[in-house]
C-alpha angles and dihedrals in degrees: 000000000000090000091053093051092050090046090050091050094049090052094046091049095047093048092065129072115256111273128215103279142116113287116284134151089293094055129257140153131306134177141193120205107221097176135354089276102027132076143171109224127188137178123194118193130196125239091280095054119100120222088241091059092046092052093045091051092048088050089048091051090049090051094049092049091049093052094042088054093054099255131120105205138036137194124208099228091178132010142167136172132184142155118256105220129193141145118252116207120210137172119227095192095269109039139016114247134183132213130193110244119200122191122180120229124193126185127184134178107203136192118205127216138191092212132030109281123214116271127021116347138151127240099229098207095047093046094047092050092047094052093043090053092046092056097031092241123171118226109309 
């Protein structure tokens, strides 16, 4: 019975797009602080997560880190995104089958600023509120 419950939970969790949360086995965000005002931010989605959602959540994490560190703006100094693809093999009781699995990955290096820098930058508060509203997220 316990195995059935655990299996059911795994199926349930894997059937939803990755939500905005710290990285776990279902994906999520992570960061490394390089300096007081510089971070490496990443977001890894599961196979149900769109690239748009993964980018939005990496931007949201960047904005949250900027605000929590006492800054108002940030610039992405380096960024990349791609889809990790692989084939997952499963057995249906009669034959072995395979399915293409695609998982979005987003990586940003950000620099935080107290005042608006020249060039393209993000207003952390505005961006965070916009993304939270888009995905109907509570305070993060």
